[in-house]
All heavy atoms as TSV, in Angstrom:
chain	resi	resn	atom	element	x	y	z
A	1	MET	N	N	28.862	-24.087	44.921
A	1	MET	CA	C	29.644	-23.093	44.139
A	1	MET	C	C	29.782	-21.875	44.965
A	1	MET	O	O	28.993	-21.504	45.742
A	1	MET	CB	C	28.937	-22.724	42.812
A	1	MET	CG	C	29.001	-23.739	41.772
A	1	MET	SD	S	28.366	-23.037	40.273
A	1	MET	CE	C	27.775	-24.486	39.548
A	2	THR	N	N	30.907	-21.233	44.713
A	2	THR	CA	C	31.189	-19.970	45.390
A	2	THR	C	C	31.566	-18.940	44.409
A	2	THR	O	O	32.452	-19.156	43.484
A	2	THR	CB	C	32.400	-20.199	46.412
A	2	THR	OG1	O	32.115	-21.203	47.285
A	2	THR	CG2	C	32.676	-18.857	47.122
A	3	LEU	N	N	30.883	-17.799	44.411
A	3	LEU	CA	C	31.212	-16.635	43.621
A	3	LEU	C	C	32.096	-15.684	44.407
A	3	LEU	O	O	31.527	-15.106	45.413
A	3	LEU	CB	C	29.922	-16.015	43.074
A	3	LEU	CG	C	30.051	-14.737	42.263
A	3	LEU	CD1	C	30.928	-14.944	41.089
A	3	LEU	CD2	C	28.727	-14.250	41.831
A	4	GLU	N	N	33.294	-15.455	43.959
A	4	GLU	CA	C	34.164	-14.549	44.707
A	4	GLU	C	C	34.338	-13.340	43.866
A	4	GLU	O	O	34.434	-13.410	42.644
A	4	GLU	CB	C	35.512	-15.243	44.963
A	4	GLU	CG	C	35.477	-16.471	45.765
A	4	GLU	CD	C	36.806	-17.121	46.049
A	4	GLU	OE1	O	37.679	-16.933	45.190
A	4	GLU	OE2	O	36.928	-17.835	47.009
A	5	TYR	N	N	34.361	-12.118	44.602
A	5	TYR	CA	C	34.426	-10.889	43.835
A	5	TYR	C	C	35.120	-9.837	44.676
A	5	TYR	O	O	35.137	-9.968	45.952
A	5	TYR	CB	C	33.081	-10.414	43.366
A	5	TYR	CG	C	32.109	-10.222	44.509
A	5	TYR	CD1	C	31.952	-8.944	45.065
A	5	TYR	CD2	C	31.374	-11.279	45.087
A	5	TYR	CE1	C	31.105	-8.769	46.124
A	5	TYR	CE2	C	30.563	-11.094	46.083
A	5	TYR	CZ	C	30.376	-9.876	46.623
A	5	TYR	OH	O	29.528	-9.621	47.723
A	6	GLN	N	N	35.588	-8.736	44.135
A	6	GLN	CA	C	36.170	-7.624	44.894
A	6	GLN	C	C	35.060	-6.607	45.216
A	6	GLN	O	O	34.978	-6.242	46.407
A	6	GLN	CB	C	37.303	-6.941	44.133
A	6	GLN	CG	C	37.944	-5.823	44.847
A	6	GLN	CD	C	39.058	-5.169	44.061
A	6	GLN	OE1	O	39.002	-5.157	42.898
A	6	GLN	NE2	N	40.037	-4.726	44.772
A	7	VAL	N	N	34.343	-6.180	44.248
A	7	VAL	CA	C	33.220	-5.205	44.437
A	7	VAL	C	C	32.026	-5.772	43.684
A	7	VAL	O	O	32.137	-6.444	42.632
A	7	VAL	CB	C	33.507	-3.811	43.999
A	7	VAL	CG1	C	34.634	-3.210	44.733
A	7	VAL	CG2	C	33.882	-3.758	42.531
A	8	LEU	N	N	30.808	-5.439	44.087
A	8	LEU	CA	C	29.655	-5.796	43.479
A	8	LEU	C	C	29.365	-5.034	42.269
A	8	LEU	O	O	28.643	-4.050	42.246
A	8	LEU	CB	C	28.439	-5.747	44.486
A	8	LEU	CG	C	27.095	-6.444	44.134
A	8	LEU	CD1	C	27.428	-7.920	43.972
A	8	LEU	CD2	C	26.105	-6.342	45.149
A	9	SER	N	N	29.957	-5.427	41.199
A	9	SER	CA	C	29.915	-4.764	39.952
A	9	SER	C	C	28.742	-5.256	39.033
A	9	SER	O	O	28.165	-6.342	39.345
A	9	SER	CB	C	31.230	-4.893	39.202
A	9	SER	OG	O	31.399	-6.205	38.791
A	10	PRO	N	N	28.457	-4.571	37.955
A	10	PRO	CA	C	27.453	-5.135	37.033
A	10	PRO	C	C	27.819	-6.559	36.517
A	10	PRO	O	O	26.953	-7.462	36.312
A	10	PRO	CB	C	27.436	-4.140	35.870
A	10	PRO	CG	C	27.886	-2.890	36.502
A	10	PRO	CD	C	28.917	-3.282	37.520
A	11	ALA	N	N	29.164	-6.831	36.350
A	11	ALA	CA	C	29.607	-8.136	35.910
A	11	ALA	C	C	29.234	-9.300	36.912
A	11	ALA	O	O	28.777	-10.334	36.626
A	11	ALA	CB	C	31.151	-8.115	35.694
A	12	VAL	N	N	29.484	-8.886	38.159
A	12	VAL	CA	C	29.156	-9.842	39.266
A	12	VAL	C	C	27.631	-10.065	39.332
A	12	VAL	O	O	27.164	-11.169	39.513
A	12	VAL	CB	C	29.776	-9.371	40.634
A	12	VAL	CG1	C	29.188	-10.209	41.745
A	12	VAL	CG2	C	31.173	-9.327	40.570
A	13	GLN	N	N	26.920	-8.945	39.183
A	13	GLN	CA	C	25.471	-9.112	39.175
A	13	GLN	C	C	24.917	-9.918	38.015
A	13	GLN	O	O	23.925	-10.707	38.197
A	13	GLN	CB	C	24.859	-7.685	39.127
A	13	GLN	CG	C	25.036	-6.870	40.493
A	13	GLN	CD	C	24.570	-5.572	40.404
A	13	GLN	OE1	O	24.445	-4.909	39.387
A	13	GLN	NE2	N	24.284	-4.974	41.543
A	14	GLU	N	N	25.644	-9.844	36.865
A	14	GLU	CA	C	25.142	-10.636	35.779
A	14	GLU	C	C	25.431	-12.128	35.971
A	14	GLU	O	O	24.617	-13.085	35.645
A	14	GLU	CB	C	26.038	-10.207	34.509
A	14	GLU	CG	C	25.550	-10.913	33.225
A	14	GLU	CD	C	26.421	-10.335	32.003
A	14	GLU	OE1	O	27.046	-9.368	32.063
A	14	GLU	OE2	O	26.305	-11.154	30.920
A	15	ILE	N	N	26.591	-12.469	36.625
A	15	ILE	CA	C	26.860	-13.822	36.977
A	15	ILE	C	C	25.900	-14.344	37.937
A	15	ILE	O	O	25.386	-15.520	37.838
A	15	ILE	CB	C	28.295	-13.943	37.516
A	15	ILE	CG1	C	29.372	-13.549	36.382
A	15	ILE	CG2	C	28.625	-15.288	37.985
A	15	ILE	CD1	C	30.747	-13.305	36.943
A	16	GLU	N	N	25.626	-13.542	38.948
A	16	GLU	CA	C	24.654	-13.923	39.991
A	16	GLU	C	C	23.257	-14.269	39.341
A	16	GLU	O	O	22.579	-15.203	39.736
A	16	GLU	CB	C	24.567	-12.943	41.018
A	16	GLU	CG	C	23.728	-13.170	42.283
A	16	GLU	CD	C	23.627	-12.104	43.323
A	16	GLU	OE1	O	24.323	-11.017	43.108
A	16	GLU	OE2	O	23.000	-12.342	44.309
A	17	ALA	N	N	22.848	-13.396	38.392
A	17	ALA	CA	C	21.609	-13.604	37.757
A	17	ALA	C	C	21.566	-14.929	36.961
A	17	ALA	O	O	20.488	-15.612	36.986
A	17	ALA	CB	C	21.260	-12.425	36.847
A	18	LYS	N	N	22.612	-15.194	36.355
A	18	LYS	CA	C	22.755	-16.472	35.524
A	18	LYS	C	C	22.682	-17.661	36.498
A	18	LYS	O	O	22.015	-18.654	36.115
A	18	LYS	CB	C	23.969	-16.419	34.740
A	18	LYS	CG	C	24.142	-17.645	33.804
A	18	LYS	CD	C	23.158	-17.548	32.724
A	18	LYS	CE	C	23.497	-18.646	31.644
A	18	LYS	NZ	N	22.525	-18.706	30.629
A	19	LEU	N	N	23.328	-17.555	37.652
A	19	LEU	CA	C	23.298	-18.684	38.604
A	19	LEU	C	C	21.883	-18.880	39.116
A	19	LEU	O	O	21.415	-20.015	39.202
A	19	LEU	CB	C	24.307	-18.387	39.747
A	19	LEU	CG	C	25.743	-18.490	39.527
A	19	LEU	CD1	C	26.603	-17.815	40.500
A	19	LEU	CD2	C	26.185	-19.950	39.220
A	20	LYS	N	N	21.167	-17.794	39.431
A	20	LYS	CA	C	19.878	-17.950	39.878
A	20	LYS	C	C	18.886	-18.445	38.721
A	20	LYS	O	O	17.972	-19.261	39.003
A	20	LYS	CB	C	19.346	-16.552	40.377
A	20	LYS	CG	C	19.948	-16.089	41.725
A	20	LYS	CD	C	19.463	-14.804	42.090
A	20	LYS	CE	C	20.075	-14.361	43.348
A	20	LYS	NZ	N	19.641	-12.969	43.805
A	21	GLU	N	N	19.103	-17.965	37.499
A	21	GLU	CA	C	18.341	-18.476	36.393
A	21	GLU	C	C	18.509	-20.021	36.208
A	21	GLU	O	O	17.471	-20.628	35.825
A	21	GLU	CB	C	18.817	-17.781	35.065
A	21	GLU	CG	C	18.118	-18.228	33.843
A	21	GLU	CD	C	18.740	-17.604	32.620
A	21	GLU	OE1	O	19.120	-16.396	32.643
A	21	GLU	OE2	O	18.999	-18.319	31.633
A	22	LEU	N	N	19.659	-20.534	36.482
A	22	LEU	CA	C	19.927	-21.919	36.321
A	22	LEU	C	C	19.475	-22.720	37.586
A	22	LEU	O	O	19.677	-23.902	37.697
A	22	LEU	CB	C	21.367	-22.208	36.030
A	22	LEU	CG	C	21.842	-21.702	34.709
A	22	LEU	CD1	C	23.303	-21.838	34.481
A	22	LEU	CD2	C	21.091	-22.421	33.599
A	23	SER	N	N	19.035	-22.016	38.644
A	23	SER	CA	C	18.642	-22.568	39.921
A	23	SER	C	C	19.838	-23.365	40.585
A	23	SER	O	O	19.621	-24.400	41.112
A	23	SER	CB	C	17.455	-23.535	39.790
A	23	SER	OG	O	16.338	-22.859	39.302
A	24	LEU	N	N	20.997	-22.784	40.508
A	24	LEU	CA	C	22.206	-23.352	41.062
A	24	LEU	C	C	22.446	-22.818	42.420
A	24	LEU	O	O	22.351	-21.619	42.617
A	24	LEU	CB	C	23.404	-23.219	40.142
A	24	LEU	CG	C	23.393	-23.812	38.764
A	24	LEU	CD1	C	24.520	-23.359	37.960
A	24	LEU	CD2	C	23.420	-25.366	38.967
A	25	ALA	N	N	22.727	-23.604	43.374
A	25	ALA	CA	C	23.049	-23.172	44.737
A	25	ALA	C	C	24.472	-22.573	44.745
A	25	ALA	O	O	25.349	-23.072	44.170
A	25	ALA	CB	C	22.967	-24.367	45.714
A	26	PHE	N	N	24.642	-21.335	45.348
A	26	PHE	CA	C	25.903	-20.787	45.378
A	26	PHE	C	C	25.987	-19.738	46.565
A	26	PHE	O	O	24.977	-19.446	47.162
A	26	PHE	CB	C	26.197	-19.955	44.137
A	26	PHE	CG	C	25.322	-18.738	43.956
A	26	PHE	CD1	C	25.860	-17.424	44.311
A	26	PHE	CD2	C	24.067	-18.799	43.387
A	26	PHE	CE1	C	25.079	-16.338	44.101
A	26	PHE	CE2	C	23.241	-17.691	43.230
A	26	PHE	CZ	C	23.799	-16.428	43.589
A	27	THR	N	N	27.234	-19.527	46.940
A	27	THR	CA	C	27.424	-18.567	48.011
A	27	THR	C	C	28.364	-17.409	47.399
A	27	THR	O	O	29.001	-17.598	46.455
A	27	THR	CB	C	28.116	-19.096	49.247
A	27	THR	OG1	O	29.367	-19.642	48.827
A	27	THR	CG2	C	27.325	-20.121	49.866
A	28	LYS	N	N	28.263	-16.228	47.961
A	28	LYS	CA	C	28.966	-15.094	47.514
A	28	LYS	C	C	30.045	-14.769	48.541
A	28	LYS	O	O	29.799	-14.828	49.713
A	28	LYS	CB	C	28.160	-13.900	47.245
A	28	LYS	CG	C	27.325	-13.962	46.108
A	28	LYS	CD	C	26.606	-12.692	45.732
A	28	LYS	CE	C	26.003	-11.918	46.806
A	28	LYS	NZ	N	25.238	-10.715	46.389
A	29	LYS	N	N	31.309	-14.407	48.155
A	29	LYS	CA	C	32.314	-14.085	48.963
A	29	LYS	C	C	33.129	-12.902	48.501
A	29	LYS	O	O	33.581	-12.954	47.437
A	29	LYS	CB	C	33.268	-15.278	49.228
A	29	LYS	CG	C	34.291	-15.241	50.263
A	29	LYS	CD	C	35.068	-16.589	50.359
A	29	LYS	CE	C	35.939	-16.565	51.585
A	29	LYS	NZ	N	36.644	-17.912	51.622
A	30	GLN	N	N	33.193	-11.868	49.257
A	30	GLN	CA	C	33.950	-10.629	48.865
A	30	GLN	C	C	35.367	-10.749	49.343
A	30	GLN	O	O	35.605	-10.958	50.505
A	30	GLN	CB	C	33.266	-9.403	49.464
A	30	GLN	CG	C	33.829	-8.069	48.925
A	30	GLN	CD	C	33.034	-6.920	49.341
A	30	GLN	OE1	O	32.215	-6.972	50.136
A	30	GLN	NE2	N	33.338	-5.799	48.709
A	31	LEU	N	N	36.243	-10.618	48.317
A	31	LEU	CA	C	37.664	-10.720	48.611
A	31	LEU	C	C	38.358	-9.393	48.045
A	31	LEU	O	O	38.231	-9.174	46.893
A	31	LEU	CB	C	38.355	-11.938	48.024
A	31	LEU	CG	C	37.837	-13.266	48.520
A	31	LEU	CD1	C	38.394	-14.417	47.675
A	31	LEU	CD2	C	38.115	-13.510	49.920
A	32	THR	N	N	39.079	-8.713	48.869
A	32	THR	CA	C	39.625	-7.383	48.372
A	32	THR	C	C	40.825	-7.611	47.346
A	32	THR	O	O	41.096	-6.648	46.688
A	32	THR	CB	C	40.109	-6.566	49.665
A	32	THR	OG1	O	41.074	-7.373	50.350
A	32	THR	CG2	C	38.977	-6.197	50.546
A	33	LYS	N	N	41.357	-8.775	47.335
A	33	LYS	CA	C	42.575	-8.857	46.552
A	33	LYS	C	C	42.307	-9.401	45.131
A	33	LYS	O	O	43.141	-9.460	44.329
A	33	LYS	CB	C	43.586	-9.784	47.169
A	33	LYS	CG	C	44.149	-9.272	48.429
A	33	LYS	CD	C	45.157	-10.144	49.055
A	33	LYS	CE	C	45.728	-9.488	50.342
A	33	LYS	NZ	N	46.874	-10.311	50.909
A	34	LEU	N	N	41.040	-9.701	44.844
A	34	LEU	CA	C	40.639	-10.205	43.526
A	34	LEU	C	C	40.490	-9.063	42.499
A	34	LEU	O	O	39.998	-7.982	42.823
A	34	LEU	CB	C	39.281	-10.978	43.524
A	34	LEU	CG	C	39.359	-12.265	44.015
A	34	LEU	CD1	C	37.845	-12.881	43.953
A	34	LEU	CD2	C	40.180	-13.247	43.197
A	35	LYS	N	N	40.998	-9.253	41.300
A	35	LYS	CA	C	40.932	-8.207	40.316
A	35	LYS	C	C	39.665	-8.544	39.368
A	35	LYS	O	O	39.095	-7.582	38.864
A	35	LYS	CB	C	42.203	-8.116	39.420
A	35	LYS	CG	C	43.377	-7.671	40.235
A	35	LYS	CD	C	44.633	-7.545	39.374
A	35	LYS	CE	C	45.691	-7.192	40.334
A	35	LYS	NZ	N	46.538	-6.155	40.003
A	36	THR	N	N	39.357	-9.829	39.194
A	36	THR	CA	C	38.276	-10.200	38.329
A	36	THR	C	C	37.367	-11.173	39.124
A	36	THR	O	O	37.864	-11.961	39.995
A	36	THR	CB	C	38.666	-10.890	37.031
A	36	THR	OG1	O	39.442	-12.028	37.347
A	36	THR	CG2	C	39.505	-9.972	36.215
A	37	PRO	N	N	36.071	-11.260	38.847
A	37	PRO	CA	C	35.267	-12.345	39.579
A	37	PRO	C	C	35.790	-13.663	39.248
A	37	PRO	O	O	36.425	-13.969	38.230
A	37	PRO	CB	C	33.839	-12.114	38.883
A	37	PRO	CG	C	33.886	-10.855	38.136
A	37	PRO	CD	C	35.390	-10.534	37.925
A	38	ARG	N	N	35.580	-14.569	40.300
A	38	ARG	CA	C	36.026	-15.993	40.149
A	38	ARG	C	C	34.878	-16.860	40.634
A	38	ARG	O	O	34.247	-16.564	41.722
A	38	ARG	CB	C	37.270	-16.165	40.950
A	38	ARG	CG	C	37.796	-17.568	40.984
A	38	ARG	CD	C	39.146	-17.739	41.548
A	38	ARG	NE	N	39.149	-17.299	42.922
A	38	ARG	CZ	C	40.308	-16.980	43.585
A	38	ARG	NH1	N	41.449	-17.189	43.010
A	38	ARG	NH2	N	40.219	-16.517	44.823
A	39	LEU	N	N	34.655	-17.958	39.897
A	39	LEU	CA	C	33.616	-18.901	40.309
A	39	LEU	C	C	34.366	-20.209	40.651
A	39	LEU	O	O	35.162	-20.704	39.806
A	39	LEU	CB	C	32.665	-19.123	39.166
A	39	LEU	CG	C	31.548	-20.107	39.503
A	39	LEU	CD1	C	30.562	-19.447	40.538
A	39	LEU	CD2	C	30.761	-20.469	38.205
A	40	ILE	N	N	34.108	-20.731	41.881
A	40	ILE	CA	C	34.695	-21.992	42.235
A	40	ILE	C	C	33.608	-23.011	42.187
A	40	ILE	O	O	32.632	-22.921	42.879
A	40	ILE	CB	C	35.343	-21.863	43.651
A	40	ILE	CG1	C	36.366	-20.814	43.664
A	40	ILE	CG2	C	35.869	-23.296	44.136
A	40	ILE	CD1	C	36.994	-20.535	45.039
A	41	ASP	N	N	33.836	-24.015	41.288
A	41	ASP	CA	C	32.885	-25.156	41.055
A	41	ASP	C	C	33.561	-26.444	41.413
A	41	ASP	O	O	34.319	-26.919	40.546
A	41	ASP	CB	C	32.360	-25.044	39.670
A	41	ASP	CG	C	31.264	-26.108	39.349
A	41	ASP	OD1	O	30.835	-26.775	40.291
A	41	ASP	OD2	O	30.910	-26.284	38.198
A	42	GLY	N	N	33.406	-26.860	42.635
A	42	GLY	CA	C	34.154	-28.021	43.041
A	42	GLY	C	C	35.650	-27.776	43.058
A	42	GLY	O	O	36.103	-26.864	43.798
A	43	ARG	N	N	36.454	-28.487	42.223
A	43	ARG	CA	C	37.786	-28.245	42.264
A	43	ARG	C	C	38.233	-27.300	41.087
A	43	ARG	O	O	39.391	-26.889	40.943
A	43	ARG	CB	C	38.583	-29.580	41.956
A	43	ARG	CG	C	38.499	-30.534	43.105
A	43	ARG	CD	C	39.213	-31.751	42.868
A	43	ARG	NE	N	39.049	-32.643	43.941
A	43	ARG	CZ	C	39.632	-33.872	44.028
A	43	ARG	NH1	N	40.339	-34.324	43.023
A	43	ARG	NH2	N	39.483	-34.576	45.131
A	44	GLU	N	N	37.224	-26.913	40.291
A	44	GLU	CA	C	37.500	-25.986	39.176
A	44	GLU	C	C	37.328	-24.552	39.581
A	44	GLU	O	O	36.322	-24.169	40.207
A	44	GLU	CB	C	36.530	-26.397	38.064
A	44	GLU	CG	C	36.892	-25.695	36.719
A	44	GLU	CD	C	36.173	-26.279	35.538
A	44	GLU	OE1	O	35.431	-27.294	35.756
A	44	GLU	OE2	O	36.112	-25.712	34.542
A	45	LYS	N	N	38.268	-23.747	39.167
A	45	LYS	CA	C	38.239	-22.288	39.430
A	45	LYS	C	C	38.251	-21.570	38.082
A	45	LYS	O	O	39.105	-21.763	37.249
A	45	LYS	CB	C	39.494	-21.841	40.229
A	45	LYS	CG	C	39.443	-22.426	41.624
A	45	LYS	CD	C	40.674	-21.947	42.397
A	45	LYS	CE	C	40.638	-22.453	43.857
A	45	LYS	NZ	N	41.851	-22.077	44.495
A	46	VAL	N	N	37.182	-20.776	37.915
A	46	VAL	CA	C	37.007	-20.110	36.594
A	46	VAL	C	C	37.112	-18.598	36.873
A	46	VAL	O	O	36.332	-18.063	37.743
A	46	VAL	CB	C	35.700	-20.427	35.949
A	46	VAL	CG1	C	35.586	-19.834	34.545
A	46	VAL	CG2	C	35.551	-21.924	35.841
A	47	SER	N	N	37.851	-17.841	36.185
A	47	SER	CA	C	38.066	-16.372	36.408
A	47	SER	C	C	37.689	-15.590	35.227
A	47	SER	O	O	37.947	-15.945	34.120
A	47	SER	CB	C	39.522	-16.071	36.822
A	47	SER	OG	O	39.853	-16.658	38.007
A	48	GLY	N	N	37.049	-14.453	35.505
A	48	GLY	CA	C	36.696	-13.481	34.462
A	48	GLY	C	C	35.250	-13.780	34.005
A	48	GLY	O	O	34.728	-14.850	33.989
A	49	LEU	N	N	34.574	-12.568	33.637
A	49	LEU	CA	C	33.150	-12.631	33.210
A	49	LEU	C	C	32.897	-13.619	32.018
A	49	LEU	O	O	32.082	-14.462	32.168
A	49	LEU	CB	C	32.655	-11.255	32.946
A	49	LEU	CG	C	31.219	-11.187	32.343
A	49	LEU	CD1	C	30.199	-11.676	33.426
A	49	LEU	CD2	C	30.951	-9.771	31.886
A	50	LYS	N	N	33.677	-13.469	31.028
A	50	LYS	CA	C	33.491	-14.249	29.842
A	50	LYS	C	C	33.647	-15.779	30.000
A	50	LYS	O	O	32.815	-16.621	29.728
A	50	LYS	CB	C	34.440	-13.863	28.737
A	50	LYS	CG	C	34.235	-14.564	27.384
A	50	LYS	CD	C	35.194	-14.069	26.308
A	50	LYS	CE	C	35.003	-14.884	25.090
A	50	LYS	NZ	N	35.926	-14.592	24.004
A	51	ALA	N	N	34.745	-16.162	30.805
A	51	ALA	CA	C	35.052	-17.577	31.087
A	51	ALA	C	C	33.962	-18.141	31.993
A	51	ALA	O	O	33.549	-19.218	31.871
A	51	ALA	CB	C	36.353	-17.674	31.769
A	52	ILE	N	N	33.494	-17.344	33.030
A	52	ILE	CA	C	32.462	-17.808	33.910
A	52	ILE	C	C	31.130	-18.075	33.143
A	52	ILE	O	O	30.480	-19.122	33.270
A	52	ILE	CB	C	32.266	-16.812	35.033
A	52	ILE	CG1	C	33.514	-16.875	35.996
A	52	ILE	CG2	C	31.013	-17.200	35.856
A	52	ILE	CD1	C	33.499	-15.822	37.127
A	53	LEU	N	N	30.722	-17.062	32.269
A	53	LEU	CA	C	29.558	-17.259	31.592
A	53	LEU	C	C	29.551	-18.501	30.646
A	53	LEU	O	O	28.620	-19.188	30.457
A	53	LEU	CB	C	29.169	-15.984	30.828
A	53	LEU	CG	C	28.767	-14.754	31.699
A	53	LEU	CD1	C	28.538	-13.557	30.839
A	53	LEU	CD2	C	27.609	-15.104	32.566
A	54	GLU	N	N	30.782	-18.653	29.996
A	54	GLU	CA	C	30.937	-19.828	29.171
A	54	GLU	C	C	30.791	-21.162	29.935
A	54	GLU	O	O	30.178	-22.196	29.535
A	54	GLU	CB	C	32.247	-19.783	28.444
A	54	GLU	CG	C	32.360	-18.845	27.374
A	54	GLU	CD	C	33.734	-18.599	26.733
A	54	GLU	OE1	O	34.733	-19.261	27.122
A	54	GLU	OE2	O	33.935	-17.865	25.816
A	55	HIS	N	N	31.381	-21.161	31.164
A	55	HIS	CA	C	31.321	-22.381	32.061
A	55	HIS	C	C	29.804	-22.592	32.430
A	55	HIS	O	O	29.376	-23.795	32.407
A	55	HIS	CB	C	32.113	-22.085	33.309
A	55	HIS	CG	C	32.117	-23.209	34.325
A	55	HIS	ND1	N	32.691	-24.405	34.072
A	55	HIS	CD2	C	31.536	-23.321	35.482
A	55	HIS	CE1	C	32.498	-25.242	35.107
A	55	HIS	NE2	N	31.704	-24.552	35.953
A	56	LEU	N	N	29.148	-21.559	32.754
A	56	LEU	CA	C	27.680	-21.700	33.084
A	56	LEU	C	C	26.892	-22.181	31.862
A	56	LEU	O	O	25.889	-22.906	32.075
A	56	LEU	CB	C	27.174	-20.352	33.704
A	56	LEU	CG	C	27.743	-20.000	34.995
A	56	LEU	CD1	C	27.175	-18.635	35.421
A	56	LEU	CD2	C	27.416	-21.087	36.083
A	57	ASP	N	N	27.215	-21.748	30.647
A	57	ASP	CA	C	26.556	-22.235	29.478
A	57	ASP	C	C	26.727	-23.788	29.294
A	57	ASP	O	O	25.818	-24.460	28.956
A	57	ASP	CB	C	26.980	-21.543	28.165
A	57	ASP	CG	C	26.439	-20.188	28.110
A	57	ASP	OD1	O	25.416	-19.782	28.719
A	57	ASP	OD2	O	27.027	-19.326	27.288
A	58	VAL	N	N	27.966	-24.215	29.599
A	58	VAL	CA	C	28.206	-25.705	29.496
A	58	VAL	C	C	27.326	-26.378	30.624
A	58	VAL	O	O	26.743	-27.419	30.343
A	58	VAL	CB	C	29.727	-25.985	29.750
A	58	VAL	CG1	C	29.996	-27.469	29.984
A	58	VAL	CG2	C	30.554	-25.447	28.603
A	59	LEU	N	N	27.314	-25.823	31.804
A	59	LEU	CA	C	26.540	-26.469	32.804
A	59	LEU	C	C	25.078	-26.454	32.477
A	59	LEU	O	O	24.334	-27.364	32.774
A	59	LEU	CB	C	26.751	-25.680	34.211
A	59	LEU	CG	C	28.054	-25.913	34.907
A	59	LEU	CD1	C	28.043	-25.142	36.155
A	59	LEU	CD2	C	28.279	-27.364	35.271
A	60	SER	N	N	24.615	-25.393	31.839
A	60	SER	CA	C	23.218	-25.271	31.413
A	60	SER	C	C	22.868	-26.458	30.504
A	60	SER	O	O	21.855	-27.131	30.633
A	60	SER	CB	C	22.926	-23.987	30.698
A	60	SER	OG	O	21.642	-23.984	30.193
A	61	GLY	N	N	23.751	-26.747	29.531
A	61	GLY	CA	C	23.564	-27.871	28.621
A	61	GLY	C	C	23.553	-29.242	29.337
A	61	GLY	O	O	22.767	-30.061	29.066
A	62	GLU	N	N	24.368	-29.358	30.391
A	62	GLU	CA	C	24.470	-30.553	31.138
A	62	GLU	C	C	23.233	-30.794	31.975
A	62	GLU	O	O	22.672	-31.885	32.117
A	62	GLU	CB	C	25.731	-30.553	32.022
A	62	GLU	CG	C	27.044	-30.730	31.269
A	62	GLU	CD	C	28.232	-30.661	32.135
A	62	GLU	OE1	O	28.104	-30.485	33.367
A	62	GLU	OE2	O	29.354	-30.729	31.634
A	63	LEU	N	N	22.710	-29.648	32.466
A	63	LEU	CA	C	21.556	-29.685	33.253
A	63	LEU	C	C	20.371	-30.174	32.435
A	63	LEU	O	O	19.490	-30.955	32.816
A	63	LEU	CB	C	21.164	-28.347	33.945
A	63	LEU	CG	C	22.069	-27.876	35.041
A	63	LEU	CD1	C	21.805	-26.506	35.523
A	63	LEU	CD2	C	21.908	-28.889	36.318
A	64	ASN	N	N	20.186	-29.640	31.229
A	64	ASN	CA	C	19.200	-30.080	30.342
A	64	ASN	C	C	19.193	-31.450	29.940
A	64	ASN	O	O	18.301	-32.221	29.885
A	64	ASN	CB	C	19.090	-29.176	29.005
A	64	ASN	CG	C	18.658	-27.786	29.318
A	64	ASN	OD1	O	17.834	-27.619	30.276
A	64	ASN	ND2	N	19.026	-26.819	28.555
A	65	ALA	N	N	20.421	-31.938	29.697
A	65	ALA	CA	C	20.666	-33.432	29.344
A	65	ALA	C	C	20.320	-34.292	30.517
A	65	ALA	O	O	19.682	-35.339	30.318
A	65	ALA	CB	C	22.054	-33.567	28.948
A	66	TRP	N	N	20.648	-33.870	31.704
A	66	TRP	CA	C	20.354	-34.597	32.977
A	66	TRP	C	C	18.812	-34.665	33.212
A	66	TRP	O	O	18.227	-35.638	33.408
A	66	TRP	CB	C	21.048	-33.995	34.088
A	66	TRP	CG	C	20.651	-34.720	35.396
A	66	TRP	CD1	C	21.116	-35.914	35.828
A	66	TRP	CD2	C	19.791	-34.260	36.327
A	66	TRP	NE1	N	20.638	-36.225	37.095
A	66	TRP	CE2	C	19.770	-35.189	37.416
A	66	TRP	CE3	C	18.941	-33.089	36.489
A	66	TRP	CZ2	C	18.964	-35.128	38.488
A	66	TRP	CZ3	C	18.188	-33.021	37.626
A	66	TRP	CH2	C	18.206	-33.952	38.610
A	67	TYR	N	N	18.204	-33.478	33.025
A	67	TYR	CA	C	16.777	-33.371	33.298
A	67	TYR	C	C	16.002	-34.097	32.327
A	67	TYR	O	O	14.917	-34.792	32.705
A	67	TYR	CB	C	16.357	-31.880	33.239
A	67	TYR	CG	C	14.952	-31.681	33.574
A	67	TYR	CD1	C	14.508	-31.712	34.897
A	67	TYR	CD2	C	13.991	-31.344	32.624
A	67	TYR	CE1	C	13.246	-31.510	35.229
A	67	TYR	CE2	C	12.723	-31.094	32.878
A	67	TYR	CZ	C	12.254	-31.213	34.261
A	67	TYR	OH	O	10.971	-31.002	34.569
A	68	TYR	N	N	16.399	-34.200	31.117
A	68	TYR	CA	C	15.576	-34.906	30.093
A	68	TYR	C	C	16.216	-36.277	29.770
A	68	TYR	O	O	15.906	-36.848	28.659
A	68	TYR	CB	C	15.545	-34.086	28.787
A	68	TYR	CG	C	14.778	-32.827	28.943
A	68	TYR	CD1	C	15.443	-31.545	29.026
A	68	TYR	CD2	C	13.392	-32.814	29.007
A	68	TYR	CE1	C	14.624	-30.342	29.153
A	68	TYR	CE2	C	12.616	-31.687	29.278
A	68	TYR	CZ	C	13.302	-30.511	29.334
A	68	TYR	OH	O	12.509	-29.401	29.488
A	69	CYS	N	N	16.914	-36.859	30.602
A	69	CYS	CA	C	17.608	-38.212	30.457
A	69	CYS	C	C	16.521	-39.251	30.265
A	69	CYS	O	O	15.425	-39.282	30.940
A	69	CYS	CB	C	18.362	-38.525	31.616
A	69	CYS	SG	S	19.190	-40.124	31.514
A	70	GLU	N	N	16.760	-40.081	29.296
A	70	GLU	CA	C	15.730	-41.098	28.976
A	70	GLU	C	C	16.311	-42.424	29.518
A	70	GLU	O	O	16.186	-43.556	28.983
A	70	GLU	CB	C	15.540	-41.218	27.517
A	70	GLU	CG	C	14.833	-40.055	26.948
A	70	GLU	CD	C	14.589	-40.236	25.429
A	70	GLU	OE1	O	14.605	-41.262	24.906
A	70	GLU	OE2	O	14.317	-39.122	24.762
A	71	CYS	N	N	16.939	-42.418	30.741
A	71	CYS	CA	C	17.566	-43.623	31.271
A	71	CYS	C	C	16.494	-44.616	31.653
A	71	CYS	O	O	15.537	-44.375	32.119
A	71	CYS	CB	C	18.400	-43.143	32.550
A	71	CYS	SG	S	19.603	-41.947	32.157
């Protein structure tokens, strides 16, 4: 995953903290032309704090399902 942002704002720090909380590997990339933070997850691009946090909540649920799989 790649977290792209214009400036290291509280919103970016919140996203970064959530990524660390979920133990997800990610890189940060500063881009001067971005207006809102953007998370690139494979082929999916999610923009804006609210949308990114919602995406991470979905991933959190998937991680729990995978971890507790009774396969």
